[in-house]
C-alpha positions as CSV (number, residue, x, y, z in Angstrom):
1,M,0.3,-13.2,-8.2
2,K,-1.0,-15.5,-11.0
3,T,-4.5,-16.1,-12.1
4,V,-6.3,-19.1,-13.7
5,A,-9.8,-18.9,-15.3
6,A,-11.8,-21.9,-16.5
7,T,-15.2,-23.3,-16.8
8,T,-15.2,-26.6,-15.0
9,T,-17.4,-29.2,-13.4
10,I,-17.0,-29.9,-9.7
11,D,-18.6,-33.2,-8.8
12,D,-17.5,-33.3,-5.1
13,I,-16.8,-30.0,-3.4
14,D,-14.9,-31.6,-0.5
15,A,-12.6,-33.4,-2.9
16,F,-12.0,-30.3,-4.9
17,L,-11.1,-28.3,-1.8
18,A,-8.8,-31.1,-0.7
19,D,-7.1,-30.9,-4.1
20,I,-6.7,-27.1,-3.8
21,E,-5.2,-27.5,-0.3
22,A,-2.8,-30.1,-1.6
23,I,-1.6,-27.7,-4.3
24,S,-1.1,-25.1,-1.6
25,D,0.8,-27.4,0.7
26,E,3.1,-28.8,-2.0
27,T,4.0,-25.4,-3.5
28,G,3.9,-23.1,-0.5
29,A,1.5,-20.8,-2.4
30,A,-1.8,-19.4,-1.2
31,V,-4.5,-20.7,-3.6
32,Q,-8.0,-19.4,-3.6
33,C,-10.8,-20.1,-6.1
34,F,-13.9,-18.0,-6.6
35,D,-17.2,-18.4,-8.5
36,A,-16.3,-16.0,-11.3
37,D,-19.7,-14.4,-11.2
38,Y,-18.7,-12.7,-8.0
39,V,-15.3,-11.3,-9.2
40,A,-15.2,-7.8,-10.6
41,G,-12.1,-8.4,-12.8
42,E,-8.5,-9.0,-12.2
43,R,-8.0,-5.7,-10.4
44,H,-10.5,-6.9,-7.8
45,L,-8.3,-10.0,-7.2
46,R,-5.1,-8.0,-7.2
47,R,-6.5,-5.6,-4.6
48,A,-7.7,-8.4,-2.4
49,V,-4.3,-10.1,-2.5
50,S,-2.5,-6.9,-1.9
51,L,-4.6,-6.0,1.1
52,A,-4.5,-9.5,2.5
53,E,-0.7,-9.6,2.3
54,R,-0.5,-6.2,3.9
55,A,-2.7,-7.3,6.8
56,R,-0.5,-10.4,7.3
57,E,2.6,-8.2,7.3
58,Q,1.1,-5.8,9.8
59,G,-0.2,-8.5,12.1
60,T,-3.8,-7.5,11.6
61,A,-5.0,-10.5,9.6
62,V,-8.2,-12.1,10.8
63,A,-7.5,-15.6,9.3
64,H,-4.6,-17.8,9.9
65,D,-4.7,-19.1,6.4
66,P,-3.5,-16.6,3.7
67,A,-6.1,-18.0,1.2
68,I,-8.9,-17.3,3.6
69,E,-7.6,-13.8,4.2
70,I,-7.7,-13.2,0.4
71,L,-11.3,-14.5,0.4
72,L,-12.3,-12.1,3.1
73,Y,-10.8,-9.1,1.3
74,A,-12.3,-10.1,-2.0
75,A,-15.7,-10.3,-0.4
76,G,-15.3,-7.1,1.6
77,R,-16.4,-8.9,4.7
78,R,-14.8,-10.0,8.0
79,Q,-17.2,-13.0,8.5
80,I,-15.9,-16.1,6.8
81,N,-19.3,-17.7,6.5
82,Q,-20.5,-14.6,4.6
83,A,-17.4,-14.5,2.4
84,L,-17.8,-18.1,1.4
85,E,-20.7,-17.2,-0.8
86,M,-18.1,-16.1,-3.4
87,G,-16.5,-19.6,-3.3
88,V,-17.0,-22.4,-5.7
89,S,-19.8,-24.8,-5.5
90,A,-20.7,-28.2,-7.0
91,G,-21.8,-28.4,-10.6
92,E,-20.7,-26.6,-13.8
93,I,-19.1,-23.3,-12.8
94,D,-16.9,-20.6,-14.1
95,V,-13.9,-20.4,-11.7
96,A,-11.5,-17.5,-11.2
97,G,-8.5,-18.7,-9.3
98,V,-5.7,-16.7,-7.7
99,V,-2.2,-18.0,-6.6
100,T,0.3,-15.9,-4.6
101,G,3.5,-16.7,-2.8
102,G,5.6,-19.8,-2.8
103,D,6.1,-21.5,-6.2
104,E,3.4,-19.5,-8.0
105,A,4.2,-20.9,-11.4
106,A,3.9,-24.5,-10.3
107,A,0.8,-23.8,-8.2
108,A,-0.9,-22.0,-11.2
109,E,0.0,-24.8,-13.5
110,R,-1.4,-27.4,-11.1
111,L,-4.5,-25.4,-10.5
112,A,-5.1,-25.0,-14.3
113,D,-4.6,-28.7,-14.7
114,R,-7.2,-29.4,-11.9
115,L,-9.6,-27.0,-13.6
116,G,-9.1,-28.7,-16.9
117,T,-7.4,-25.9,-18.7
118,T,-3.9,-25.1,-19.8
119,A,-4.4,-21.4,-19.6
120,T,-2.8,-19.5,-16.8
121,G,-2.3,-15.7,-16.5
122,E,-5.3,-14.9,-18.7
123,E,-7.2,-11.7,-17.9
124,I,-10.0,-12.3,-15.4
125,G,-13.1,-10.5,-16.7
126,V,-15.9,-8.8,-14.7
127,G,-18.4,-11.3,-13.4
128,D,-22.2,-11.2,-13.5
129,T,-23.5,-7.7,-12.9
130,E,-26.6,-8.7,-11.1
131,T,-24.7,-11.1,-8.8
132,L,-22.1,-8.4,-8.0
133,K,-24.8,-5.8,-7.3
134,S,-26.6,-8.1,-5.0
135,F,-23.5,-9.4,-3.1
136,F,-21.9,-6.0,-2.7
137,S,-25.2,-4.1,-2.1
138,I,-24.6,-1.8,-5.1
139,T,-27.6,0.2,-6.3
140,D,-28.4,1.4,-9.8
141,R,-28.3,4.9,-8.4
142,E,-24.8,4.4,-7.1
143,L,-23.6,3.0,-10.4
144,A,-25.1,6.1,-12.2
145,V,-22.9,8.5,-10.2
146,V,-19.6,6.7,-9.9
147,D,-16.7,7.2,-12.3
148,G,-16.1,3.8,-13.8
149,G,-18.3,0.7,-13.7
150,I,-19.3,-1.8,-11.2
151,D,-15.7,-2.9,-10.9
152,A,-14.8,0.5,-9.5
153,V,-17.5,0.2,-6.8
154,V,-16.4,-3.3,-5.8
155,L,-12.8,-2.1,-5.5
156,E,-14.0,0.6,-3.1
157,R,-15.9,-2.0,-1.0
158,V,-12.8,-4.1,-0.8
159,A,-10.7,-1.2,0.3
160,L,-13.2,-0.1,2.9
161,L,-12.9,-3.4,4.7
162,D,-9.9,-2.0,6.6
163,V,-11.9,1.1,7.6
164,T,-14.7,-1.0,9.0
165,K,-12.6,-3.2,11.3
């Protein structure tokens, strides 16, 4: 798995998504981009990728597209329309991208180029606390009693997706 993080401007969301699909098609890699505010760090993305790959290996994946399965696990939801809230949108946005399988190095390089950066493999930080709390239904009370921070709670939500199937 490789990651790419950048602040970019997306003028046309459909064109951007077509570019991401072309990168995936040409490299054989699953490529998924998130609004970085919704990402609880690199461990969050690694866990989502790991669980999505396991679901595909076990034949329990919900989505036919590996990138969509990663999105579902990252969101901790089985409904694609709900998980899409984590996705990128038009305008200036901080993007956290993940690439896995296929020619990862080429896919990460092409994704970085599309996002307007040369940096790949940089650490993905924890996104916006209020966004994460709202999206993952995390209360202040829950945060007060958990070992670790908001990232630990999000990792639990992601892992619990398999239990709630």
